[in-house]
C-alpha positions as CSV (number, residue, x, y, z in Angstrom):
1,X,72.6,45.2,-10.4
2,X,70.8,44.9,-7.1
3,X,69.9,47.9,-4.9
4,X,72.1,47.5,-1.8
5,X,70.3,50.0,0.6
6,X,66.7,50.2,1.9
7,X,65.8,52.6,-1.0
8,X,66.5,55.7,1.2
9,X,66.3,58.4,-1.5
10,X,64.2,58.4,-4.8
11,X,65.4,55.3,-6.6
12,X,64.0,55.3,-10.2
13,X,62.9,51.9,-11.5
14,X,61.8,51.5,-15.1
15,X,59.1,48.9,-15.8
16,X,57.9,47.7,-19.2
17,X,54.8,45.8,-17.9
18,X,54.3,42.2,-19.0
19,X,50.9,40.7,-20.0
20,X,49.5,37.9,-17.9
21,X,47.6,34.6,-18.4
22,X,44.6,33.5,-16.4
23,X,45.4,32.0,-13.0
24,X,43.6,30.4,-10.1
25,X,41.7,32.5,-7.6
26,X,43.2,31.1,-4.4
27,X,46.7,32.4,-5.0
28,X,45.7,35.7,-6.5
29,X,48.7,37.9,-5.6
30,X,51.2,35.2,-6.3
31,X,49.8,34.4,-9.7
32,X,48.9,37.9,-10.9
33,X,51.5,40.3,-9.4
34,X,54.5,41.2,-11.7
35,X,56.0,43.1,-8.8
36,X,55.7,42.1,-5.2
37,X,58.2,43.6,-2.8
38,X,58.5,43.3,1.0
39,X,60.5,45.0,3.6
40,X,61.1,41.8,5.5
41,X,63.4,38.8,5.1
42,X,62.6,37.0,1.9
43,X,64.8,34.3,0.5
44,X,62.7,33.2,-2.5
45,X,62.9,35.9,-5.2
46,X,62.0,34.7,-8.7
47,X,63.0,36.2,-11.9
48,X,59.9,38.4,-12.3
49,X,60.3,40.1,-9.0
50,X,57.7,37.9,-7.3
51,X,58.0,37.7,-3.5
52,X,61.2,39.8,-3.3
53,X,62.6,41.9,-0.6
54,X,62.8,45.6,-1.5
55,X,66.6,45.4,-1.5
56,X,66.5,42.6,-4.0
57,X,64.9,44.6,-6.8
58,X,66.8,44.8,-10.1
59,X,66.8,48.4,-11.3
60,X,66.9,47.4,-15.0
61,X,63.8,45.2,-14.9
62,X,61.2,46.1,-17.6
63,X,57.4,45.5,-17.9
64,X,54.4,47.2,-19.6
65,X,50.7,47.9,-19.3
66,X,48.2,50.7,-19.8
67,X,46.1,49.7,-16.8
68,X,47.3,48.5,-13.4
69,X,46.4,48.1,-9.7
70,X,49.0,49.4,-7.3
71,X,49.0,48.7,-3.5
72,X,51.4,50.1,-0.9
73,X,51.6,49.7,2.9
74,X,53.8,52.2,4.8
75,X,54.3,54.0,8.1
76,X,54.8,57.8,8.4
77,X,55.1,60.4,11.1
78,X,52.3,62.3,9.4
79,X,53.4,65.8,10.6
80,X,54.8,67.2,7.3
81,X,53.5,66.1,3.8
82,X,56.1,63.9,2.1
83,X,56.0,62.0,-1.1
84,X,56.1,58.2,-0.7
85,X,55.9,57.0,-4.3
86,X,55.3,58.4,-7.7
87,X,54.2,56.6,-10.9
88,X,55.2,58.3,-14.1
89,X,54.2,57.4,-17.7
90,X,54.6,59.7,-20.7
91,X,53.8,63.2,-19.5
92,X,51.5,62.0,-16.7
93,X,52.2,61.5,-13.0
94,X,50.4,59.8,-10.1
95,X,51.8,60.7,-6.8
96,X,51.1,59.2,-3.4
97,X,52.2,61.1,-0.3
98,X,51.5,60.6,3.4
99,X,48.5,62.9,3.1
100,X,47.1,62.7,-0.5
101,X,46.8,60.8,-3.7
102,X,47.4,63.2,-6.6
103,X,47.1,62.9,-10.3
104,X,48.5,65.6,-12.6
105,X,48.6,68.0,-9.6
106,X,44.9,67.5,-8.9
107,X,44.0,66.0,-5.6
108,X,42.1,62.7,-6.0
109,X,41.6,61.8,-2.4
110,X,42.8,63.0,1.0
111,X,44.3,60.3,3.3
112,X,43.4,60.1,7.0
113,X,45.8,62.4,8.9
114,X,45.1,60.7,12.2
115,X,46.7,57.5,11.2
116,X,50.5,57.1,11.0
117,X,50.0,53.8,9.1
118,X,48.6,53.7,5.6
119,X,47.4,51.1,3.1
120,X,46.8,52.9,-0.2
121,X,45.2,51.2,-3.3
122,X,45.3,52.9,-6.7
123,X,43.5,51.3,-9.6
124,X,44.4,52.9,-13.0
125,X,43.1,52.5,-16.5
126,X,44.3,54.9,-19.3
127,X,43.5,53.7,-22.9
128,X,45.6,56.6,-24.2
129,X,48.8,55.2,-22.8
130,X,50.6,52.8,-25.2
131,X,51.0,49.3,-24.0
132,X,54.6,49.5,-25.1
133,X,55.2,52.7,-23.2
134,X,57.5,52.8,-20.2
135,X,56.3,53.2,-16.6
136,X,58.7,54.8,-14.0
137,X,58.2,54.0,-10.3
138,X,60.0,56.3,-7.9
139,X,60.2,54.9,-4.3
140,X,61.1,57.5,-1.6
141,X,62.0,56.2,1.9
142,X,63.3,58.3,4.7
143,X,64.0,57.7,8.4
144,X,60.4,58.9,9.2
145,X,58.6,57.0,6.4
146,X,59.0,53.2,6.1
147,X,57.7,51.4,3.0
148,X,56.7,47.9,4.1
149,X,55.2,46.3,1.0
150,X,54.4,47.0,-2.6
151,X,52.1,44.9,-4.9
152,X,51.8,45.8,-8.6
153,X,49.3,43.9,-10.8
154,X,49.2,44.9,-14.5
155,X,45.4,45.1,-14.7
156,X,42.5,46.6,-12.8
157,X,41.4,44.1,-10.2
158,X,37.8,43.4,-9.2
159,X,36.3,44.9,-6.1
160,X,36.5,41.5,-4.3
161,X,40.2,41.0,-5.2
162,X,41.0,44.6,-4.1
163,X,39.3,43.8,-0.7
164,X,41.2,40.6,-0.3
165,X,44.6,42.2,-1.0
166,X,43.9,45.1,1.4
167,X,42.8,42.6,4.1
168,X,46.0,40.7,3.6
169,X,48.1,43.8,4.2
170,X,45.9,45.0,7.1
171,X,46.1,41.7,9.0
172,X,49.8,41.3,8.3
173,X,50.9,44.7,9.5
174,X,48.2,45.6,12.0
175,X,47.0,48.6,9.8
176,X,43.3,49.2,9.9
177,X,41.4,49.9,6.6
178,X,38.8,52.6,6.3
179,X,35.8,52.0,8.5
180,X,33.4,51.3,5.6
181,X,35.5,48.5,4.1
182,X,34.9,44.8,4.1
183,X,37.6,42.4,5.3
184,X,37.8,39.3,3.1
185,X,39.9,36.1,3.2
186,X,41.7,34.7,0.2
187,X,38.8,32.4,-0.2
188,X,36.5,35.4,-0.5
189,X,34.8,34.7,2.9
190,X,33.7,37.8,4.7
191,X,35.8,38.2,7.9
192,X,34.3,41.6,8.9
193,X,31.1,43.2,7.6
194,X,31.2,47.0,7.9
195,X,27.4,47.3,7.7
196,X,26.3,44.9,10.4
197,X,29.3,45.7,12.6
198,X,29.4,49.5,12.0
199,X,29.2,50.2,15.7
200,X,32.6,48.4,16.2
201,X,34.5,49.8,13.3
202,X,37.4,51.4,15.1
203,X,41.0,50.0,15.0
204,X,40.0,46.8,13.4
205,X,42.8,44.2,13.9
206,X,43.2,40.5,13.1
207,X,45.4,37.5,12.8
208,X,45.3,34.1,11.1
209,X,46.7,32.0,8.4
210,X,46.7,33.2,4.7
211,X,49.2,30.6,3.4
212,X,48.6,31.5,-0.3
213,X,50.2,34.9,0.4
214,X,52.8,33.6,2.9
215,X,51.1,35.1,6.0
216,X,50.6,33.3,9.2
217,X,50.5,34.9,12.6
218,X,49.0,34.0,16.0
219,X,49.7,37.4,17.6
220,X,48.6,40.9,16.6
221,X,48.1,44.5,17.8
222,X,47.0,47.6,16.0
223,X,49.4,50.5,15.3
224,X,46.6,53.0,16.1
225,X,46.1,51.5,19.6
226,X,49.6,50.3,20.5
227,X,49.9,48.2,23.6
228,X,46.9,46.0,23.4
229,X,47.9,42.5,22.1
230,X,45.8,39.4,21.5
231,X,47.6,36.1,20.9
232,X,47.5,32.3,21.1
233,X,50.0,29.6,21.8
234,X,49.5,27.8,18.5
235,X,49.4,28.8,14.9
236,X,46.1,28.8,13.0
237,X,45.1,26.3,10.4
238,X,45.0,27.4,6.8
239,X,42.3,30.1,6.1
240,X,41.4,30.4,9.8
241,X,41.1,33.9,11.2
242,X,40.2,36.1,14.1
243,X,39.3,39.8,13.7
244,X,38.2,42.4,16.3
245,X,37.3,46.1,16.5
246,X,35.9,48.5,19.1
247,X,33.2,51.2,19.4
248,X,35.5,54.2,19.7
249,X,34.4,55.3,23.1
250,X,36.7,57.3,25.4
251,X,37.4,55.1,28.4
252,X,39.3,51.9,27.8
253,X,39.4,50.8,31.5
254,X,36.5,52.6,33.3
255,X,35.8,52.2,37.0
256,X,33.1,49.8,37.8
257,X,30.8,52.6,39.0
258,X,31.4,54.4,35.6
259,X,30.1,51.6,33.4
260,X,27.8,53.2,30.8
261,X,27.4,52.6,27.1
262,X,28.1,56.3,26.5
263,X,31.7,56.2,27.8
264,X,33.4,52.8,27.7
265,X,35.2,50.9,24.9
266,X,33.5,47.7,23.8
267,X,35.3,45.2,21.5
268,X,33.5,42.9,19.2
269,X,35.4,39.7,18.3
270,X,34.8,37.7,15.1
271,X,36.3,34.2,14.7
272,X,36.3,32.0,11.6
273,X,38.0,28.7,12.4
274,X,37.5,25.0,11.8
275,X,35.1,23.2,14.1
276,X,38.0,21.3,15.7
277,X,39.7,24.6,16.7
278,X,38.8,25.3,20.3
279,X,41.8,27.4,21.1
280,X,42.0,29.8,24.1
281,X,43.4,33.3,23.7
282,X,45.6,35.6,25.7
283,X,45.2,39.4,26.1
284,X,48.0,41.8,27.1
285,X,47.9,45.5,28.0
286,X,51.4,46.7,27.9
287,X,52.6,49.1,30.6
288,X,52.9,52.1,28.3
289,X,49.2,51.8,27.3
290,X,48.1,50.9,30.8
291,X,49.7,54.0,32.3
292,X,47.9,56.2,29.7
293,X,44.4,54.8,30.2
294,X,44.1,54.7,34.0
295,X,45.0,57.4,36.5
296,X,45.9,55.1,39.5
297,X,45.5,51.5,40.5
298,X,45.0,51.2,44.3
299,X,46.3,48.4,46.4
300,X,42.8,46.9,46.7
301,X,42.0,47.3,43.0
302,X,42.4,45.0,40.1
303,X,41.8,45.1,36.3
304,X,39.1,42.7,35.1
305,X,38.4,41.4,31.6
306,X,34.7,40.7,31.1
307,X,33.7,38.6,28.1
308,X,30.0,38.1,27.0
309,X,28.9,35.6,24.4
310,X,25.2,36.7,24.2
311,X,24.8,40.3,23.1
312,X,22.2,42.5,21.5
313,X,22.4,45.6,19.4
314,X,25.5,47.7,20.0
315,X,26.1,47.1,23.7
316,X,27.5,44.3,25.8
317,X,25.3,42.1,28.0
318,X,26.6,42.5,31.6
319,X,24.1,40.0,32.9
320,X,25.9,36.9,31.9
321,X,29.4,36.0,30.8
322,X,32.9,35.4,32.3
323,X,35.2,37.5,34.4
324,X,39.0,37.2,34.2
325,X,41.5,38.8,36.6
326,X,44.5,40.5,35.1
327,X,48.0,39.5,36.4
328,X,51.1,41.7,36.2
329,X,54.2,40.1,34.5
330,X,57.8,41.1,35.1
331,X,57.5,44.0,32.7
332,X,54.5,45.4,34.5
333,X,52.3,44.5,31.6
334,X,48.9,43.1,32.6
335,X,48.0,39.7,31.1
336,X,44.8,37.8,30.9
337,X,45.3,34.1,30.3
338,X,43.1,31.3,28.9
339,X,40.4,33.5,27.6
340,X,37.4,31.8,25.9
341,X,36.6,34.1,22.9
342,X,33.8,32.8,20.6
343,X,32.5,34.1,17.3
344,X,30.6,37.4,18.1
345,X,31.9,37.6,21.6
346,X,32.3,41.1,23.1
347,X,34.7,42.2,25.8
348,X,35.5,45.2,28.0
349,X,38.1,46.0,30.7
350,X,37.0,47.2,34.2
351,X,38.9,48.6,37.1
352,X,37.3,47.5,40.4
353,X,38.0,46.8,44.0
354,X,38.9,43.3,45.0
355,X,35.6,43.0,46.8
356,X,33.5,43.5,43.7
357,X,29.9,42.8,43.0
358,X,28.2,42.3,39.6
359,X,24.4,42.3,39.6
360,X,21.7,41.6,37.1
361,X,18.0,41.0,37.1
362,X,16.1,38.3,35.2
363,X,12.6,37.1,35.1
364,X,10.1,34.8,33.5
365,X,7.3,36.3,31.4
366,X,4.7,37.8,33.8
367,X,6.6,36.8,36.9
368,X,8.5,38.7,39.6
369,X,12.0,39.6,38.7
370,X,15.0,37.8,40.2
371,X,18.1,39.7,41.5
372,X,21.3,37.9,40.7
373,X,24.5,38.8,42.6
374,X,28.0,37.6,41.8
375,X,31.0,38.4,44.1
376,X,34.5,38.5,42.6
377,X,37.8,38.3,44.5
378,X,35.9,38.5,47.8
379,X,36.0,36.8,51.2
380,X,32.7,35.0,51.8
381,X,30.5,34.1,53.6
382,X,28.6,37.4,53.3
383,X,25.8,39.1,55.1
384,X,23.6,41.0,52.6
385,X,21.1,43.7,53.5
386,X,18.6,44.8,50.8
387,X,16.6,47.9,51.7
388,X,14.6,50.9,50.5
389,X,12.1,53.2,52.1
390,X,9.5,50.5,52.2
391,X,11.2,47.3,53.3
392,X,14.5,45.8,54.6
393,X,15.6,42.2,54.1
394,X,18.7,40.2,55.3
395,X,20.4,37.2,53.6
396,X,23.3,35.0,54.5
397,X,25.5,33.9,51.6
398,X,28.1,31.1,51.7
399,X,29.4,31.2,48.1
400,X,30.2,33.6,45.2
401,X,26.8,33.7,43.7
402,X,23.3,34.3,45.1
403,X,19.8,34.8,43.7
404,X,17.1,36.8,45.5
405,X,13.6,36.1,44.1
406,X,11.3,37.7,46.7
407,X,11.7,41.4,46.0
408,X,8.8,43.5,44.6
409,X,9.4,46.1,41.9
410,X,11.5,49.0,43.1
411,X,15.0,50.5,43.6
412,X,17.2,49.1,46.4
413,X,20.4,49.6,48.2
414,X,22.4,46.4,48.5
415,X,25.0,46.3,51.3
416,X,27.4,43.4,51.4
417,X,29.6,42.7,54.4
418,X,32.3,40.1,54.0
419,X,34.0,37.8,56.7
420,X,36.5,40.6,57.5
421,X,33.7,43.2,58.0
422,X,34.6,44.9,54.7
423,X,31.5,46.6,53.3
424,X,30.4,47.2,49.7
425,X,27.2,49.0,48.6
426,X,25.6,49.0,45.2
427,X,22.3,50.4,43.8
428,X,20.0,48.0,41.9
429,X,16.5,48.2,40.4
430,X,14.0,45.3,40.2
431,X,11.4,45.6,37.5
432,X,8.8,43.2,36.3
433,X,8.4,42.8,32.5
434,X,5.1,43.5,30.8
435,X,3.9,41.2,28.1
436,X,3.7,42.8,24.6
437,X,0.7,42.5,22.3
438,X,0.9,41.9,18.5
439,X,-1.6,41.1,15.8
440,X,-0.8,39.2,12.5
441,X,-3.2,38.1,9.8
442,X,-3.5,34.3,9.3
443,X,-3.7,34.5,5.5
444,X,-1.7,36.6,3.0
445,X,-2.1,36.7,-0.8
446,X,0.7,37.0,-3.3
447,X,0.2,39.9,-5.6
448,X,0.4,39.8,-9.4
449,X,4.2,39.8,-9.2
450,X,4.1,36.8,-6.8
451,X,5.2,38.9,-3.9
452,X,3.7,39.9,-0.5
453,X,5.2,42.0,2.4
454,X,4.1,40.5,5.7
455,X,4.2,42.7,8.8
456,X,2.7,42.4,12.3
457,X,0.8,45.2,13.9
458,X,2.2,46.2,17.3
459,X,-0.6,46.9,19.8
460,X,1.5,47.2,23.0
461,X,5.2,47.0,23.8
462,X,7.5,48.8,26.2
463,X,10.7,47.3,24.9
464,X,12.3,46.8,21.5
465,X,11.1,43.5,19.9
466,X,13.2,40.8,18.2
467,X,11.7,39.0,15.2
468,X,12.5,35.5,13.8
469,X,10.7,34.4,10.6
470,X,10.9,30.7,9.7
471,X,9.7,28.3,7.1
472,X,10.2,24.5,7.4
473,X,12.3,25.2,10.6
474,X,14.8,27.4,8.7
475,X,15.2,31.0,9.7
476,X,14.5,33.3,6.7
477,X,14.5,36.8,8.3
478,X,15.0,38.8,11.5
479,X,13.5,42.2,10.5
480,X,10.1,43.5,11.7
481,X,8.7,42.7,8.2
482,X,9.5,40.3,5.5
483,X,8.9,40.0,1.7
484,X,7.8,36.5,0.6
485,X,7.5,35.0,-2.8
486,X,6.4,31.4,-2.2
487,X,3.1,29.8,-1.1
488,X,3.2,27.8,2.1
489,X,3.0,27.9,5.9
490,X,5.2,30.2,7.9
491,X,6.0,31.0,11.5
492,X,6.9,34.3,13.3
493,X,8.5,34.3,16.7
494,X,8.5,37.6,18.6
495,X,10.4,38.3,21.8
496,X,11.2,41.3,24.1
497,X,14.0,39.4,25.8
498,X,11.7,38.0,28.5
499,X,8.3,37.2,26.9
500,X,7.9,35.4,23.6
501,X,4.9,34.8,21.4
502,X,4.5,32.7,18.2
503,X,2.3,33.3,15.2
504,X,1.5,30.9,12.4
505,X,0.3,32.2,9.0
506,X,0.0,31.0,5.4
507,X,0.7,32.6,2.0
508,X,-1.5,31.7,-0.9
509,X,-1.7,32.7,-4.5
510,X,-4.0,35.6,-5.6
511,X,-6.9,34.2,-7.6
512,X,-6.0,36.8,-10.3
513,X,-2.7,35.1,-10.8
514,X,-4.2,31.9,-12.1
515,X,-6.2,33.7,-14.9
516,X,-4.7,33.7,-18.3
517,X,-5.3,34.5,-21.9
518,X,-3.6,32.5,-24.7
519,X,-2.3,32.4,-27.3
520,X,-1.3,36.1,-27.2
521,X,-0.5,37.4,-29.7
522,X,-3.0,35.4,-31.8
523,X,-4.3,35.3,-35.4
524,X,-7.7,36.1,-37.0
525,X,-8.2,32.5,-38.0
526,X,-7.8,30.9,-34.5
527,X,-9.6,31.1,-31.2
528,X,-8.3,32.9,-28.1
529,X,-8.8,31.0,-24.8
530,X,-9.7,32.7,-21.5
531,X,-8.6,30.4,-18.7
532,X,-10.5,31.2,-15.4
533,X,-9.2,30.5,-11.9
534,X,-12.0,28.0,-11.2
535,X,-15.0,26.2,-12.5
536,X,-18.6,26.8,-11.4
537,X,-18.6,30.6,-11.5
538,X,-21.8,32.2,-10.4
539,X,-21.5,34.7,-13.2
540,X,-18.9,35.7,-15.8
541,X,-18.9,38.8,-17.9
542,X,-16.6,39.4,-20.9
543,X,-16.3,42.8,-22.7
544,X,-14.0,43.3,-25.6
545,X,-13.1,46.8,-26.7
546,X,-10.8,48.2,-29.4
547,X,-8.2,50.9,-28.7
548,X,-10.8,53.6,-29.3
549,X,-13.1,52.1,-26.6
550,X,-15.6,50.7,-29.1
551,X,-17.4,47.6,-27.7
552,X,-16.6,44.7,-30.1
553,X,-18.0,41.8,-28.2
554,X,-20.1,41.2,-25.0
555,X,-20.5,37.8,-23.4
556,X,-22.5,37.1,-20.2
557,X,-22.7,33.7,-18.4
558,X,-24.6,32.6,-15.3
559,X,-23.7,29.5,-13.3
560,X,-20.8,28.7,-15.7
561,X,-19.6,25.1,-15.0
562,X,-16.3,25.4,-17.0
563,X,-13.1,27.4,-16.6
564,X,-12.6,27.8,-20.4
565,X,-14.1,30.5,-22.6
566,X,-13.1,30.8,-26.2
567,X,-13.5,34.1,-28.3
568,X,-12.9,34.8,-31.9
569,X,-11.6,38.0,-33.6
570,X,-12.5,38.8,-37.2
571,X,-9.9,41.6,-37.7
572,X,-6.3,42.1,-36.7
573,X,-5.5,44.8,-34.2
574,X,-5.1,45.5,-30.5
575,X,-8.0,44.7,-28.2
576,X,-8.8,45.0,-24.5
577,X,-10.5,42.0,-22.9
578,X,-12.4,42.9,-19.6
579,X,-13.0,39.8,-17.5
580,X,-15.3,40.1,-14.5
581,X,-16.4,37.3,-12.0
582,X,-17.5,37.4,-8.4
583,X,-13.9,37.1,-7.3
584,X,-12.1,38.8,-10.2
585,X,-12.0,42.0,-12.2
586,X,-9.1,42.0,-14.6
587,X,-8.2,43.5,-18.0
588,X,-5.9,41.8,-20.7
589,X,-4.4,43.4,-23.7
590,X,-4.7,41.1,-26.7
591,X,-2.8,41.5,-30.0
592,X,-4.3,39.9,-33.2
593,X,-2.1,39.6,-36.2
């Protein structure tokens, strides 16, 4: 008998969980779940409750298992604690509410109360529970709480498969995972790294094509930030994705004169697509969200989208990039069309007057800085006056961009007057960059474990430095130091954003590493060979002591023209061989049987 309603009140379902065979990795949910229910339209429901709608579930279906992985995605108002689902086996109960996950009335974890959308994963292994025992699942659905999808796998899944299933649910429904979680595709590719992208971990959202799990969308928004949509005109190819998150700052659309990393939201955009996919994106801020994030929008003001493709650390580079002007549609939503978002692009929204100036400074190492001015939505030609208490200069500009390269260091007021005598003033600072000073040894020796940590010494720098370590034209590191394990020639490039310097160095083996004693262990009736690092040693001294420190043998050579010394032991035991040359002083433990 089929359940005919949307499971509105505690519907008990008895499962005797079935065992599974091994399946391929690419269709993991499809091939491993014995229960996969969705609250959307599904027409293909197989006999084992795979890919079914919630309303298609048969109440007398039976399965079994003493370990399982349970995933559920649901929406809740979050005001009052309510039970969403309970799993009962024997005398034990696991209960998931909109606030907690509870086992036997003991709180296991507290769910984020600030989110009205939840993805909860519960992995269970209880060897005391009989494999033939019955498992009861109670689903509770009210008008305030809406179960969207349930996945039940009768085994404890690996960490990677857990992350893949959670990513599938997150991207499908626009529910963010916890801020420290990885987002992974069905192919196990990392779509979002919570460590390297920790600064942009808020309201992570995405879209793409996960055909193995019947998910394909080219439009998405986040339930925690309703009203901001990103979409494209065409569907993604299989296993292509786009994921984005922001830094959690207060102002979503600051005024241009309020731009500060301390207060405005910056989004980071990750894209994993085939090389032939050069699609453009659209962004929409719906009226409800727009009204809540800006106080007023004056007649001469517009909303701009600024996209930068070259960014450092946790900020956005305002010195280069593309500006897009928002256009209101018939619903009073503001839309940005044909947006070029690349992998690792960042974007912000800005409210600014139609006559709007963006400025930046740039320079070559050791040379005077250049002041770059860009005029948006303005009426040129312009008259520009640059002044401070020491000088005043005038410029005539006939297009939307202009470069001033004859200003000494200092702070300036820039006044722009357009063709209609409208004026705009901004404050800028021109600053010449100082060259940094570093020192790096030319030769580094591997230690006895065939490792060496190479690190430059900073003598002078007024900015944070970026490091690029390479070997054979391949980048092998970007930290301020690097651990190496291979001999050879290496290169270090250091930059402060303006000046750059290059260092060449080599890594060689430690002479001690090429000294050996063999065979070890050995026998009383055979010689033990001491293999030196080189021939023609100026002097070689060999002392052999037993475990009590008693000197057993003493050998002393001058101008030795061989790298082989043989010694003989008359009695079994443990001995210490002290080998000393001009370049080496080393001790070996030798066992004689």
